[in-house]
C-alpha positions, 0 to 999 in steps of 0.5 A: 696658812693665813691669807696675807693682809693685802690679799684680804684687803683686796678681796674685801674691796672688790666685794664691797665694790661689786655689791654696789654694782660699780666698775673698777673704772667708775671707782677709779674715777671717784677716788681719782686713781687709775683703773690699773691702780684699782686693779692692783688694789684689788689683787693685793699688789699695792697699798693705798695711802691712808687718805685713799683708804678713807676715801675708799671706805666712804665711797664703798660705804664700809668701815676702814677696819672692815677693808683692813680685815680688822673686823668682820662688820662692814659698818660701825653703828654710828655710821649706820645711824648717820646714814639713816639721818 
C-alpha cells in the first residue's frame, strides 16, 4: 500500500530539518509559523501554502519537488551550482 502524499511530505521535511541540525522551533521562527504548525506538517496533518512550501525548500536547502515526493533528488543541478558560487 502506498504511503499517503502528506505523510511522505512530512517525513521528508523532518529528515531535511534534522539533517541541518535544526529544531522545529528554529524552523518555525524562520518560516513565521508556530511550533504546532511545523509539527502538523511533519506528521502529515496539515499542508503548507505554496509560499510556505517555497520558504521551507529554501530554508532546508532541498527542492520543493523533493519535499513533495516528486523526485528523490534533494536538489537540482542548478541549485547545487548556485550554492557553489
